Each structure stands twice: as C-alpha cells, then as structure tokens.
TIBA-764120 format. One record per residue (C-alpha): x, y, z. Coordinates in steps of 0.001 Angstrom, whole numbers, padded with zeros to 6 digits, always signed. Layout:
BEGIN
XYZ
...
***
This chain:
BEGIN
+089786+130132-074277
+091328+127653-071826
+091548+128264-068089
+091760+126063-064993
+091779+122873-067030
+088649+123718-068958
+088073+125217-072371
+085447+127938-072463
+082959+127844-075313
+082394+131592-075308
+082651+132482-078999
+081521+131244-082379
+077906+130622-081347
+074911+131079-083647
+071297+131524-082612
+067881+131321-084276
+064267+131481-083162
+062962+127936-082833
+059823+128643-084870
+062015+129725-087788
+064076+126523-087811
+062370+123540-089439
+065167+121103-088668
+065399+118879-085618
+068256+118927-083141
+069486+115647-084556
+069603+117107-088072
+071313+120299-086891
+074087+118258-085308
+074564+115705-088038
+073546+116359-091640
+072301+119974-091687
+074356+122237-089414
+073972+125984-089956
+076766+127323-092145
+076969+130778-090649
+075015+133887-089629
+072559+133745-092511
+068825+134047-091846
+067323+132794-089615
+070689+132279-087890
+072621+135153-086331
+075739+135576-084212
+074860+134786-080623
+075880+136210-077257
+076970+133258-075103
+077094+133598-072192
+074087+135854-072486
+070384+135923-073162
+068131+135783-076191
+067422+139484-075873
+071161+140260-075664
+071605+138364-078934
+068714+140204-080606
+070109+143578-079479
+073611+142734-080712
+072222+141865-084148
+069971+144958-084174
+066891+142786-084591
+065428+144815-081746
+066566+148240-080533
+068584+148777-077367
+065958+148404-074609
+067970+150632-072275
+067945+153632-074639
+065123+156094-074140
+061799+154277-074218
+062790+151734-076861
+061997+148913-074444
+058328+149716-075139
+058793+148776-078803
+059988+145232-077964
+057268+142619-077661
+056877+141189-074178
+056836+137435-073681
+053375+137749-072139
+052078+138992-075487
+054254+136948-077830
+054030+133620-076029
+056969+131572-074764
+057760+130099-078194
+058742+133537-079502
+061695+133591-077105
+062506+129866-077391
+065806+129796-079273
+068305+127421-080773
+071980+128016-080007
+074623+126272-082099
+078403+125928-082026
+081189+123467-082761
+084210+122358-080770
+087279+120200-081297
+088242+117269-079094
+090788+114510-079456
+090763+112113-076519
+093298+109437-075758
+092556+106190-073948
+090759+106388-070578
+090038+110122-070978
+086587+111583-070386
+085093+114808-071697
+082438+116739-069778
+080221+119359-071371
+079446+121902-068630
+076686+124510-068417
+076987+126762-065369
+073586+128327-065925
+070623+127893-068292
+067384+129808-068059
+065140+127950-067816
+065418+124465-069321
+066974+123017-072457
+067482+120071-074750
+071105+119518-075718
+072022+117787-078979
+075580+116663-079578
+076435+114843-082790
+072811+113705-083106
+072378+112545-079497
+069899+114262-077172
+070331+115058-073494
+067847+117043-071389
+068851+119854-069048
+066114+120033-066389
+064528+123248-065110
+066148+125762-062803
+068140+128919-063463
+070616+128421-060628
+071921+124911-061107
+074965+123565-062881
+074804+120824-065478
+077754+118557-066276
+077298+115958-069009
+079776+113151-069653
+079676+113085-073449
+082737+110884-073987
+080786+108162-075777
+079093+110484-078275
+082061+112530-079429
+082805+112450-083147
+085752+110229-084118
+087363+112967-086239
+087283+115403-083288
+084856+117907-084875
+081711+118055-082689
+078407+119741-083475
+076465+121155-080521
+072922+122565-080568
+070966+123706-077520
+067241+124483-077555
+066566+126843-074652
+063089+127397-073199
+061975+130450-071186
+060743+130235-067596
+057483+128330-067224
+055698+131301-065612
+056996+134471-067272
+053981+136450-066073
+052412+139611-067413
+053288+143222-066678
+050254+145113-065286
+049608+148548-066842
+050650+150216-063594
+053902+148222-063463
+054708+147200-059925
+057258+145248-057980
+057798+142072-059916
+054872+142600-062312
+052041+140155-061625
+054432+138033-059486
+054007+134909-061612
+057783+134629-062090
+057971+133685-058411
+056534+130281-059250
+059860+129427-060909
+063390+129363-059492
+064676+132336-061467
+065493+136036-061226
+062448+138064-060209
+063510+141577-061242
+062740+140628-064877
+059057+141548-064466
+060101+145089-063553
+060465+146959-060266
+060268+150534-059057
+063879+150924-060236
+063790+148700-063351
+061817+148302-066568
+060733+144735-067420
+063048+142426-069363
+061040+141200-072331
+062505+137672-072624
+062735+137169-068805
+066462+136414-069261
+065936+133308-071377
+069208+131871-072635
+072549+130235-071939
+073241+132968-069450
+076379+131659-067798
+079615+129941-068701
+079753+126951-071072
+082885+124813-071099
+084364+121443-071886
+086799+119733-069522
+088918+116646-070024
+089853+114310-067167
+091309+110884-066745
+089443+108024-065092
+088987+109885-061766
+087327+113289-061504
+087549+115850-058678
+084144+117288-057723
+083410+120366-055560
+086256+120478-053020
+085403+122350-049826
+088039+124422-047995
+087637+125625-044411
+090042+127341-042025
+089815+127031-038217
+091641+129211-035700
+093189+128796-032267
+095492+130694-029886
+094334+134140-030904
+094738+133373-034619
+098351+132258-034256
+097534+128635-035098
+095396+128025-038153
+094286+124743-039694
+093190+124301-043299
+090571+121599-043755
+089790+120164-047178
+087243+117625-048371
+086537+116646-051947
+084356+114212-053818
+086067+111848-056248
+084356+109869-059001
+085947+106852-060656
+084439+106625-064130
+086519+103664-065210
+085656+099963-065087
+088403+099049-062633
+089607+099923-059138
+091612+103160-059327
+094754+103363-057184
+094998+107082-056497
+097538+109539-055128
+095682+112613-053958
+097826+115722-053578
+097160+119113-052035
+099589+121980-052429
+099256+125412-050840
+101322+128265-052239
+101511+131981-051756
+102761+134485-054300
+105724+136620-053333
+107165+139638-055116
+108090+139180-058754
+105731+136264-059483
+107730+133969-057182
+105605+131321-055435
+106392+129984-051984
+105143+126454-051274
+103577+126481-047810
+102334+122886-047808
+102585+119794-049962
+100692+116690-048842
+100025+113363-050576
+097452+110754-049586
+096799+107331-051134
+093401+105707-051610
+091574+103200-053780
+088255+103952-055452
+086020+101157-056686
+084954+101051-060307
+082018+103345-061087
+081821+104704-057545
+081839+108178-056018
+083520+108794-052653
+084151+111696-050311
+087692+112114-049064
+088895+114430-046259
+092563+115395-046082
+094407+115510-042788
+094451+119079-041437
+097192+121344-042747
+098783+123477-040022
+099856+127127-040384
+101611+129201-037742
+100971+132943-037851
+099828+132935-041482
+098774+136009-043408
+095053+136501-042795
+092468+137833-045242
+090899+141127-044160
+088016+143194-045539
+088607+146486-047312
+089895+149080-044870
+091009+146594-042205
+094147+145119-043752
+095452+143181-046728
+093491+140635-048717
+096052+137826-048383
+095208+134842-050573
+096736+131374-050853
+096463+129184-053923
+095159+125733-052992
+095894+123194-055723
+094461+119660-055580
+095445+116929-058038
+094656+113225-058331
+097093+110828-059964
+095900+107353-060987
+098328+104462-061129
+098951+103461-064729
+097488+106736-066061
+099176+109752-064442
+097469+112995-063489
+093746+112417-063890
+092303+115760-062748
+093335+119032-061116
+091525+121815-059264
+092725+125100-057827
+091201+128006-055926
+092425+131182-054261
+091561+130921-050586
+091742+133403-047732
+092335+132362-044133
+089778+134310-042156
+086949+133855-039688
+083658+135739-039991
+081182+135678-037148
+078218+137771-036088
+075755+138180-033271
+072946+140518-032252
+074556+143365-030364
+072938+144019-026980
+073702+147752-027095
+072110+148501-030466
+069965+145494-031369
+071810+145359-034691
+073795+142469-036089
+077457+143014-035312
+080016+141401-037594
+083538+140412-036611
+086346+139391-038921
+089298+137607-037329
+087990+138683-033961
+087817+142396-034849
+084459+144216-034977
+083777+145762-038381
+081369+148647-038824
+079497+147812-042016
+079225+150538-044634
+078226+149140-047971
+075523+148842-050539
+072848+146760-052180
+073779+145085-055435
+071381+143895-058132
+073618+142675-060964
+076034+144115-063535
+073689+144091-066509
+069972+143455-066897
+070528+141420-070069
+073150+139291-068268
+076003+140466-070467
+078385+139495-067702
+082166+139612-068036
+085276+139460-065888
+086296+142897-067103
+082992+144439-066064
+083023+142625-062717
+086531+143882-061995
+085456+147471-062611
+082245+147069-060603
+083967+145637-057551
+086963+147959-057678
+084552+150901-057794
+083016+149700-054529
+086428+149264-052938
+087367+152752-054146
+084318+154074-052263
+085786+152473-049114
+082799+150132-048826
+083237+146821-047027
+080043+144889-047850
+077744+144203-050782
+074314+142649-050383
+073251+140516-053363
+069530+141219-053370
+067166+138244-053521
+065355+139357-056675
+068591+139237-058648
+071321+136649-059091
+073188+134221-056986
+076300+136021-058110
+078916+134315-060204
+082367+133094-059124
+083987+135936-061090
+082065+138472-058983
+083255+136738-055830
+086814+136494-057148
+087072+140271-057323
+085370+140667-053957
+088112+138370-052612
+090764+140520-054303
+089376+143892-053187
+088023+142914-049769
+084257+143289-050156
+082238+141097-047801
+079172+139631-049501
+075691+138996-048139
+074139+136476-050556
+070379+136020-050661
+068391+133215-052181
+065590+133831-054700
+062748+135058-052495
+061311+138587-052287
+058479+139913-050178
+056897+141612-053179
+056669+138404-055215
+056498+135752-052493
+053532+136490-050308
+053764+140150-049251
+053159+142021-052497
+050101+143773-053897
+048225+141727-054908
+049401+138966-052574
+050611+135983-054577
+052842+132931-054223
+052557+132719-050427
+054185+129320-050707
+057053+130575-052852
+058127+128634-055952
+055947+125720-057039
+058798+123213-056869
+060376+123361-053419
+062746+120493-054130
+064061+122349-057173
+064612+125479-055083
+066623+123500-052524
+068603+121711-055227
+069561+125086-056721
+070374+126470-053269
+072668+123557-052374
+074394+123718-055733
+074918+127458-055319
+076500+126901-051906
+078934+124403-053422
+079744+126835-056222
+080551+129786-053949
+081532+128492-050504
+085323+128678-050939
+085369+132453-051378
+086603+134327-048293
+084467+137353-049214
+081217+135382-048798
+080040+136412-045324
+076476+135149-044840
+073497+133472-046470
+070060+135065-046251
+066765+133349-047099
+065126+136237-048901
+064522+139947-049366
+061954+141340-046912
+060519+137839-046618
+061448+134407-045340
+061245+131297-047532
+058285+128931-047070
+058512+126960-043823
+059819+123721-045315
+062454+125473-047433
+063477+127660-044495
+063798+124649-042193
+065857+122759-044783
+068180+125728-045327
+068647+126170-041570
+069591+122512-041309
+071790+122429-044412
+073613+125619-043408
+073932+124915-039686
+077245+125989-038209
+079981+123577-037263
+080731+123796-033518
+084044+125537-034259
+082055+128469-035604
+079359+128565-032929
+081767+129547-030170
+081538+133126-028932
+085218+132922-027982
+087220+132311-031122
+090445+131585-029211
+089076+128634-027285
+091057+125407-027275
+088347+123347-025656
+087663+121295-028774
+091263+120232-029020
+091414+119328-025360
+088121+117477-025195
+087508+113850-025985
+084614+114871-028250
+085218+113673-031797
+083939+116328-034170
+083121+115937-037811
+085653+117797-039938
+084173+121215-040809
+084956+120764-044497
+082485+117852-044540
+079598+120274-043968
+077745+121841-046885
+079109+125117-045516
+079250+125160-041711
+081201+128413-041418
+078692+131156-042250
+075519+132150-040485
+072175+131675-042234
+069602+134422-041576
+066048+133687-042697
+065283+137126-044138
+066728+140597-044677
+064668+142223-041879
+065065+139483-039290
+067559+138641-036559
+069548+141847-036177
+068553+143555-039429
+065935+146371-039439
+063682+145750-036418
+064643+142080-036427
+061045+140855-036614
+060340+141106-040328
+058301+144312-040228
+058907+146780-043060
+061428+148861-041164
+064094+149447-043809
+064324+152583-045965
+063635+155488-046528
+064294+155764-050255
+064156+159448-051144
+065970+162762-050788
+066580+163949-047225
+067702+167111-045509
+071416+166331-045031
+071454+167251-041347
+068645+164780-040620
+070970+161810-041120
+072846+162833-037970
+069773+163073-035746
+069331+160350-033179
+065756+159632-034272
+066424+159356-038018
+066486+155549-037875
+065484+153490-034871
+067254+150161-035357
+070826+148957-035234
+071446+147798-038800
+069586+149203-041793
+069781+146820-044773
+068291+149368-047197
+068356+153158-047185
+068337+154979-050502
+068128+158273-052279
+068757+160059-055571
+071088+159084-058411
+071181+161575-061266
+074131+160946-063641
+076124+163552-065547
+074637+165269-068594
+076790+163307-071052
+075159+160094-069870
+071665+161491-070390
+072575+162499-073933
+074143+159103-074608
+071153+157109-073343
+068163+159197-074393
+066913+161025-077508
+066682+164849-077352
+063191+164799-075852
+064796+163119-072839
+067178+166041-072369
+064398+168261-071020
+064868+168965-067344
+062005+168682-064829
+059473+171470-064485
+059736+173039-061032
+056245+173675-059723
+055893+175948-056716
+053374+174649-054188
+051317+176790-051784
+053456+175362-048976
+056518+177075-050444
+058113+173795-051441
+058841+172710-055018
+057438+169741-056869
+059509+168345-059720
+057655+167141-062830
+060052+165075-064964
+059641+164279-068638
+058108+160886-069573
+061469+159321-070455
+062895+160195-067032
+059765+158774-065446
+060240+155576-067421
+063811+155423-066166
+062542+155679-062580
+063829+159163-061761
+063723+160153-058068
+063168+163898-057548
+065482+166078-055494
+062583+167500-053489
+060124+165936-051061
+057503+168524-050122
+055499+166121-047944
+058638+165473-045863
+059612+169170-045706
+062627+168723-047962
+063308+171682-050238
+064540+170954-053740
+068245+170274-053244
+069032+171363-056810
+067015+174561-056649
+069023+175555-053558
+071748+176563-056043
+069360+178576-058214
+066874+177599-060891
+068598+175225-063327
+068782+176619-066854
+069406+173532-068977
+070493+169902-068820
+074153+170660-068097
+073232+173082-065319
+070690+170689-063827
+073094+167728-063840
+075983+169713-062392
+073805+170972-059548
+072529+167421-059090
+076141+166317-058558
+076523+168904-055802
+073395+167491-054169
+074562+163884-054727
+077856+164568-052985
+076260+166227-049966
+073426+163702-049701
+075501+160548-049624
+078383+161944-047610
+075861+163058-045001
+074145+159654-045047
+077328+157763-044242
+078731+160396-041901
+075418+160466-040019
+075457+156702-039548
+079126+156663-038605
+078563+159462-036089
+076582+156886-034069
+078929+153941-034705
+078450+151248-032022
+076376+153572-029796
+073281+153264-032000
+074287+151450-035187
+076338+148441-036287
+075991+149021-040008
+074139+150386-043012
+073697+149286-046623
+072721+151913-049188
+069921+151112-051637
+071544+150887-054130
+075037+151418-055480
+074426+150936-059211
+071794+150106-061806
+071764+147130-064186
+070374+149485-066841
+070168+153210-067579
+068072+153982-064504
+067989+157363-062760
+067826+156468-059095
+069991+154989-056399
+073427+154808-058032
+077002+155981-057559
+077971+155251-061134
+075790+154886-064183
+075364+151939-066536
+078063+153368-068816
+080462+153310-065820
+080805+157040-065181
+080798+157994-061515
+078425+160496-059973
+079685+162924-057348
+077900+160755-054772
+080640+158185-055418
+083225+160592-054018
+080972+161725-051196
+080865+158086-050090
+084585+157664-050647
+085226+160552-048285
+082711+159556-045617
+083675+155867-045481
+087399+156372-044960
+088709+154046-042235
+089939+157163-040389
+087905+160278-041058
+087360+163823-039862
+083807+165146-040260
+081379+167863-039286
+078216+166749-037559
+075643+168744-039525
+073103+168551-036692
+075362+169743-033839
+078221+171474-035714
+080757+169531-033675
+083884+168276-035406
+084187+164509-035022
+086970+162015-035645
+086065+158513-036780
+088543+155708-036160
+087288+152360-037430
+090725+150744-037095
+091994+148651-034181
+094843+151071-033422
+094644+154177-031280
+095553+157433-032984
+097796+159739-030972
+099686+162962-031631
+097158+164073-034191
+095731+167488-034945
+092817+168999-036840
+093155+172087-039001
+089837+173870-039602
+089693+176781-042035
+086699+178741-043274
+086831+180461-046658
+084359+182993-047986
+083350+183770-051545
+085811+186678-051660
+088773+184364-051106
+089381+185431-047511
+089874+183104-044551
+087780+184576-041706
+088321+181569-039428
+091403+179411-038943
+092025+177115-036016
+094296+174174-035229
+093245+171719-032534
+096383+169947-031348
+097420+167137-029013
+094423+165021-029903
+093960+161272-029786
+091285+158927-031123
+090663+155525-029511
+090200+152489-031754
+086754+151556-033102
+085157+154812-031980
+083726+158092-033169
+084759+160927-030868
+083387+164444-030695
+086276+166925-030596
+085033+170499-030494
+082140+172684-031591
+082771+174880-034616
+082549+178513-033456
+081932+179665-036996
+079191+180556-038037
+078164+181538-034499
+080779+184300-034607
+080021+187861-035636
+078900+188585-039183
+079036+185069-040623
+078791+184822-044387
+075525+183379-045820
+077525+180839-047872
+081003+179664-046936
+083474+176826-047364
+084916+174716-044550
+088082+172666-044962
+088921+170073-042285
+092232+168238-042201
+093247+165526-039775
+097009+165074-039726
+100003+163745-037809
+101704+166495-035835
+105102+164838-036323
+105264+165241-040098
+102046+166972-041189
+101035+163842-043052
+097353+164075-043988
+095201+161249-042592
+091853+162672-043720
+090753+165748-045675
+087120+166852-045881
+085757+169877-047736
+082258+171289-047095
+080212+174041-048664
+077645+175335-046205
+074918+177918-045825
+073452+179489-042723
+070403+177754-041209
+067326+178368-043334
+069439+179679-046201
+070489+178371-049583
+073451+178252-051967
+072229+180832-054474
+075248+183065-053890
+077319+180326-055530
+075630+181188-058846
+077476+184514-059350
+080600+182814-057919
+080742+180774-061140
+082018+183892-062905
+085154+183935-060761
+088250+182944-062719
+090511+181092-060312
+093939+180260-061795
+095207+176695-061649
+098461+174909-062388
+098224+171222-063348
+101401+169152-063504
+101062+165657-064923
+103097+162617-065759
+101831+159555-067633
+102858+155929-067528
+101648+153735-070376
+101672+149937-070228
+100062+148429-073295
+096596+149963-073486
+096566+151066-069831
+097257+154696-068987
+098156+155844-065495
+098358+159591-065055
+099499+161357-061901
+098137+164890-061671
+099050+167596-059210
+096541+170421-059254
+097346+173689-057513
+095142+176696-056843
+097580+179498-057659
+095242+182402-056931
+097500+183282-053999
+100034+181591-051784
+098799+179182-049156
+097758+180650-045823
+100969+181273-043907
+099540+179434-040911
+098921+176234-042854
+101556+173515-042860
+099353+171059-044745
+098773+172829-048051
+100657+170252-050123
+098310+167483-048943
+100924+164881-048133
+098462+161982-047891
+099656+159074-045794
+099562+155603-047382
+096605+153377-046612
+096449+149734-045719
+095238+147502-048528
+096079+147339-052209
+097727+150754-052198
+095978+152050-055309
+095829+155560-053973
+098933+155711-051804
+100766+159006-052100
+103897+157691-050383
+106169+159352-052958
+105346+162728-051405
+107716+163301-048491
+106636+165010-045240
+106371+168785-045328
+108177+170566-042489
+107972+174129-043697
+105892+175874-046308
+108698+178406-046886
+110883+175845-048615
+109987+176314-052271
+112498+173626-053242
+110174+171051-051733
+107577+171561-054442
+110169+171191-057199
+111425+168041-055515
+107898+166704-055329
+107497+166938-059085
+110918+165383-059647
+109919+162407-057517
+106782+161983-059590
+108965+162050-062703
+111210+159311-061335
+108182+157242-060315
+107246+156490-063918
+109301+154266-066207
+107960+155388-069606
+110697+156967-071677
+110320+160113-073731
+107222+161313-071927
+108234+164475-070157
+106515+166143-067269
+103720+168332-068600
+102423+171535-067111
+099104+173121-068010
+097847+176402-066656
+094313+177703-066445
+094415+181475-066495
+092511+183567-063987
+092807+186813-062099
+090483+186182-059153
+091317+184909-055685
+089247+182213-054044
+088348+178573-053778
+088552+176549-056989
+085215+174840-056484
+083973+171392-057487
+086707+170436-059940
+086314+167222-061855
+088366+165469-064494
+087071+163427-067407
+088855+161509-070156
+087810+161738-073804
+088835+160328-077152
+090476+163036-079240
+088427+163340-082427
+088803+165727-085334
+085356+164939-086742
+083473+165305-083481
+079720+165451-083993
+077514+167555-081751
+076134+165480-078900
+078509+162566-079582
+079730+160837-076453
+083524+160935-076598
+084162+159759-073037
+086592+156941-072382
+085036+154795-069651
+085639+153512-067086
+088255+155693-065403
+089471+155072-061862
+090167+158376-060094
+091830+158624-056689
+089454+161540-056138
+087177+163738-058202
+084649+166501-057633
+087174+168161-055312
+087835+171774-054329
+091055+173649-053564
+091551+176620-051265
+094114+179255-052323
+097633+177830-052548
+096525+174248-051964
+097875+171338-054018
+095954+168090-054620
+097462+164867-056018
+095025+162948-058259
+095696+159647-059972
+093789+158471-063079
+093892+154936-064469
+092078+153851-067621
+092328+151666-070703
+092340+153191-074161
+090916+151420-077228
+093360+150728-080046
+093960+153712-082288
+092442+156226-079864
+094338+159198-078423
+093021+160184-074983
+092771+163707-073683
+092112+164699-070081
+089682+167555-069505
+089060+169592-066380
+085670+171073-065562
+084438+172834-062469
+082014+175295-060993
+084346+178110-062074
+085485+176317-065236
+083009+176004-068079
+083410+174232-071378
+086319+172173-070152
+090049+172762-070238
+092312+170204-071891
+095064+169586-069356
+096757+166626-071017
***
C-alpha cells in the first residue's frame, strides 16, 4: 500500500523462530529464501509482535480468552531465544538515475539485524526510535529484493512473581520499552514482552535531496486575529554535487465537495553542498482571522494541509512531505483558586474531562481502523483529553491523527512509572533505564515524530514518578518553551515591537508545549509527587458531589468498575467463566463479592466495598439470578457510577477543580475493570453515563444536595432557557411536574438553580424516575436531557424487579442509508403507553445541533410549538425519509406490544448478524456500532431519536434488536 510518498510493507511477511532456522541472514536473502508458510515458516503479523503472529497461526491459544494466557510459556522460563524470530518479505524497486531508496522501520522491539540481498545492517536497541536505512547501493538489479529481519526481545524481560504485581519484578524498566508487559493490577503479563516489528515498515524513494522532520508552529497576535505559521525542515543532499534547490511550501484548506483552497504558496531557493545536511527555516506565513482548531466540545477541528516539496535543478521534484496542521495555542498554569493545572486553548479555559489510555491492543495489533473507532468513541463520550500512560506506548501518528480529527487533547508521557522506576515494591531501578542516552534519544525522536499534531497538549516525564535527575534536566532543557509561549498574555505584541531578535519557534525541538516532570507534580494531584490520585473502586454515587471527596484541583487518575455485557463474557471465557460472583453477607450488613477464578484473572473489580461503607450496587436491584441478570444490573450501576463521577466533578468546576481523568477508559485486553467499552468494542452503559454528564451544556441533579444545576462549559451565556422537571412513579403516574422558566447560565460556570421538592413532599414513592430537560423557551429545542432513577435515602431499587413484568408498548420508526458496507440507521422510538403529559411541550425531544463534527445533530427535526398538532409527528418522519438518499428502502415501523402504562426503562439497541444456523452461545454481534445514545428510558408519550452507524462484513445481513428492563429476549426492530 502506498501513501504519502512511501510504500508500506504491511503484508506478505513470513516468520520463524530463530532456533528453527539453520540458515544465515545472508543465505535467506540470496540463495535460500523461504518459499512460503511451510514449517518452520508461518504467515506473520507485521506490524505486530511475535506473540500476535503465533496467535494468528494458532501455534498458541488466544491469551485473552479465559485463562489461556497461563498455557503460554513466559519468556522468563523459555529464555530470550525462544521469542527471537526471523521475519522475511520481498519488495519490488526500480530506481532511475540519482534516486535513493530508504528502508524505514518506525518501531522495533528491541533490536534487530537487517539483511537485504545478502547485506547486513544493524538496528540498535530501543523500542521508541525510528530507523531509516539508505539501501540504494544494495538493491537487486532486477528489482526483486529479499529482506530478512532477525528481531531480539528486550534485554531485561524480567520474571513474573507468583503474586503478580505492578510491572512484575520491574526488570523491564532497565530497558527503554513498554512496562505493562510484565503485568499490572489491570493486565495479565505479555509472554513475549512485545518482541517484534511492532510498528510501520515502509520504503520511500527520493531524489538527491531528502526532507527530514519538518517542524510546524503557529504563533498568535491581536487576540488571535493575526496568526503566523513557522516552518523549519532539515534537508540532506545525498548526491556528490552541490544541489540547487527550490523549496516550496503550500498551505491548503478543504472546502465543501473536495474542493481545496490554496491559502499560501511560497518558494525559496538555496544551495546544499554535496553530502551535507542543513536546517532551513521558511519566512513566516501570515494568516488573518484563520479557522482555529478547537478541542471537542469547544468548536470545530479546523485543519490545514501543509505540503512541502523540494525541487533540484536538473532533476525535478526530489522529495515531498505533507501534514494536517491545526492553528491553535495551548497553554496552562497552576490555578491560584484550586491549586490545579488550568488549561487554555486559544485563550479560552477548558475544563478537562477525559480518561487514561493504555493502548489499543496488548499484542500491538494496531490499525487505523481500530484507532478511528477508539478515538471516535472518546469523542462520542464528550471527552476532551486522553492521557497516554507512561507504562504504555508513545502513541503512534495514526492515534494522533484521529485525535486531531475528533478534538481530543493528548497528555503524552515518557516511559517511566513509579511502580517500576524506584517507587514499587520491591524498590528497583531507582535510576530508571540503564542507558540514559538511549532514553533521551528515543524521547527526542518521539518528539520529532509527534510534534506537528494539534491534539498533542503536553509532555510528562513519567507516571507517578519523575525521570532520573539527568534525564529530567535534559528533558526540561530540550522541551523548554519559546518566549512566545511563555507569555501569560497571549495577545501581547511586545515581541514584534521590541528590538530583541528571537530564534524562530520552529527551530526548537518543540517549544510550544509545557513539560511536566511527573503525573502528580506541578498542578496534578497534590502537586508534590505524593500518592494523591485515585480512588479506584466503587463509590456511593452521592459521594462524588461532596466537597471533601477529593482535595486537590486536578485528579489525573480516578477509577471504578467496568463490567461488560453478558455477550462479551460468553465470547471471551469458557462456561466456567460465566458463573457470577457469590454474594457473601458480612456481620456488618454489607456484601462481599467472591468472583470465579477466571474473573479474578481478568482483574474484576467488585461492585461492593464493605470497608468503605459501599453497599453492593448490583444487589441494590435484587439478588442477581444468572449472568444476563448480573450483567444487566451491572450496566445500571455503571451508568449511575460514571455519570455521578463526572457530574460530581463538574458540580465544582473552577471553584474546586480544573479537571479529572478517569482511570481508565478501555482495556488493551479482555479485562473486567475500568472501561467504557470492552476489547471487542461493545460499549458499557457507563459510556452513555459519561456521554450525558460531559455534555458541554448540561442539566443535572446534585445527588448530595438535591439541587438542580446547569453546567455551561462554553464561552457563551445562555439566556431565555427553562428546565422541565418531571417525576414518574412505577405506576406510570406523574406526581410532580414543574417548569422553571426565565433562567440564564453564565459562560464557564456551574450554577445551582433550585432544590427539588420531591421527594420531600408528602408520600414520596420509595423508587421513582426523574426526567430533567433544559430547553430554549423560544422553540422548545432541547439543549440537555437527563434521566435518573432514584430511591429514597437508605433505600434500594428492589421495587424495579417486579417492574420488569410491565409490558410498555413502543413504536419504532426507522430509515436506513447504505453506502458500500456502511449502514446508517435513524430510529425514532416512542413510548405509546399513553399520550405525553399535556403540560409537556418537549416530548418530541427536538435536540438542538451541537458544535463540532455534527455526528449526532438532530437538525432535521423542526421546533415544536404545540403538542396538539399531530401533523407535526407525521412531518417529522417524512423529513427523515427525505434525509436519506437510498432508493427502494421504505420507512419501516415496528411495534412492541404492551398493555401497561409507565416508563420504558433502560432501553438499549444492539446489532447482530442474521443467521439461520445460529448456535447456542455464539456471538452474533456486529461490532463496533456508533450510537447517538443507548441505555435510555422514555416516559409515556415521549419520542427519542437514535442514530446507529456501523459497517457490515460482506455477505452478512444485519438485524437491529431492542432490549430493555421491560423487554426480555430482544425484539427485532429492523
């Protein structure tokens, strides 16, 4: 596959264990190449790891299924040679005069010898460094080239103690590599320690002059009206004569319909001596009132394409480079009011609500497709920051590309953790990796690889630890800020007016992003490096709102439960793993959960915490009967837990907190803790709890005070808004209805509106539903909708158990659009148990469009002015019909019969492959699916628009199923 002037070598690889190959690298690439996947050779996963290759070929079982990881020999027991592997492929090349071919490895773990057509080249140690080899002189004359790579594991793979632990015996910390591979309290150990060609391999052809690592920087003046683009690049002349060069930079922006507008085109002339390497800085490019790049929830992610080419006299175009670039300024300081680090983007404060990220897949089976899903999921949750944890990867450009597209700020750590580097039990590696120069080389190369991404917000030295003194000092110096980015006042013109001659900011290694020495220093946790992040277990939901829940301004890690749906358990574990935890009653009255051994191995976090006075949040709904019942009740708890976490933090926005990052958002394997979607890419209900709580504008109930609050994280004041609050009981009645009108919400604030009088009124129901809607009074357009299920203080949800028998009728109208293999289905779900409350003017849920990529805009639904106009609903469905272009796919209506009146509770869609020969327990889900909302509830008469987007494998017919608290077994609705 060819992209950006390079050809990816991502298919056609073979692999074999080195001890099973008697031939040398020279023989493999000259006289005795492997002929195909015949023993000992097998088809290889490149990019990927040795273990990924072994799993693909079924040489070893899937380590993420059940406890099969225990059957795979660990490198500590096998020795490093067992996981030392040959990788072999071929590629074509036909060069013309004065052309050069580079063989590029973006990541090898941990070192390698490369053989090409019988010639050897050594790739030195280090997981996070790029290698580029000029192999022009050793290419085969007929164009057919034989490539073999012998890859060696890390030098210090370590041993896993019987009790496990954070980073095993910590030996891996002596190398510059991922540390999670020795296992953690959320991860089983990776047996090969990620040995392999784990990142992109490519070949690239240039003329005599090569472009190397351009650096793009934007600077801002006059309140962001005047913007300058700075660009510096290295150029290498690989010819034997002076190269007369024309260096061009072009900046374009894409308009509607794939039309590109050229914003700038600049040409500079220079001469480069034979065999020399120079740095060249372009004159500044000026923009007036350009489109700025904003994080998710603050505005659009405007991106410009910067294209640099070099033409050589007598040759023509020698090399080209391009990158999407966002004009934006990120700054931060320690906030005097909260003590937390406060981030600003383009001068606007941003309240950070995000998560901790490990990596997509523990076996490094990384792909653009997976990255796109991962990052879009986080944007769908309304998150605005991801922290790349120091025990994982320096994430790849593809990860950052989608963060640029979807507006996720990124906190990138280097490869230091407290557990492995000096603070663990037992204490080891107090001086970090053995080779400090190698660490710094990898760090500098990583900065060059990632620095042009607008989503990259800050560099951090390590997780819960700072790097050794000399490394820390070098990083502080290398990543020092340019004076443009040190100013507290971003609109200052003093630099332009002064006689001080400043170095161009693009000549710095970075110069635009702050470097923080560790994740609990300088505005994070208590700022002094003490272990003041966390907690990491189930909480009473109301506790998140209490002023003393967390004492510092920015919590970099706070975590909780993460039970997936039952289908995922069945798909990732044998039947003995389908047994739900034993619930043991303690003398204190609390419940202790005792999970089965497979759940323990997969790091299950219980839903009770007796020692912290937290009752079992699943048992609150009644004793679970089986796996399906347990997992469904776990989703109820997931939703409440994570919505409360984010709503509690946001309740104290700017008064006590500047941000929070949840530990963690996903798992790189089939783990059972700290996740909003599982390794198979199915969302938990916690995903949608977060999506609700992290809306840019949000109405919420403070669970500690029972005051209704409005959150406005935007820079615009909200006026002429109202809140509709309705309480619904289990009999389908509405004992409380109130509209609070003529409200306003100032920008960047959380305001307390009014105390809920229910349940303080007479005869409150033990269990009830509360629906809050924030809307514009001018057109009843919904800004925020929030649905709660609540019990009286000291109570539980056990009355919801008999409520499951209620049959609430539904009407689902759907329309599908199909483009290739991508399905987009617009659903409108209505609770038809009775007409909407005559007082409600919001029952059709006319959601107002959001800023950003518009994935979930419901702009096709016009404002509702009167609920008595039945024609409006018909018109709504007609507009949906017109919205889709697919011919011969009529509007479909499905009805779920029922004779009861009440709330249709905890509805959730899923998409399955339609199979006639379905086997019991077979996982038929089509994943991933992007839902505009899920795990939602509808009061009588209410209509909810839901959009589903998913890809369908060739030859598969999808069907959409609806489940819910009142709906068992699933109803096929499309």
